[in-house]
C-alpha positions, 0 to 999 in steps of 0.5 A: 100321026101317032095312030099311023106311025103305030100301025106302021109299028104292029108289022113287026118290021125294022124300023128306019130311024126315021120311023122311029123319030116319028113314032117317039115325036107322036107319042111325045107330043100327045103325052105332053098335052094331057101333061100340061092340061093336068097341071093345068087342072091341079094348079086349078084345083088347089086355089079352088081349094083355097077359095074354098069351092068344094063343088067346083074342087069335086068336078076338078078332081072328077075332070083330072081323074079322066085325064090322068086314065086318058094319060095312064092309056097312053103310056101303056099303049107305046109300052105294048107296043115297044115290049110285043112289036119294036124291041122282038123285030129290033134288028141293031144295037142301035133299034134296041136301045133308042127302044129300051131309053123310052 
């Protein structure tokens, strides 16, 4: 869903309310899944540290950093789309405010 709405956003046209909502929900779901993964890994990491399992802690930190990098790239992606395509093509105040709120 994210990829399809991203293609529409890059057309530099005013998005309808439904298209804006689809874009928002798509990114919200992707970011929410990454955040949930990060939280679970952080919790497991803390438990392993308290047990003294340094080998497991090292593996978890490595994987957690990959999830952080993925989350960062997703956020940069949507911010770039908003800054370069959506805000410049917004014709109504409602659209502009919606993009700034994101």
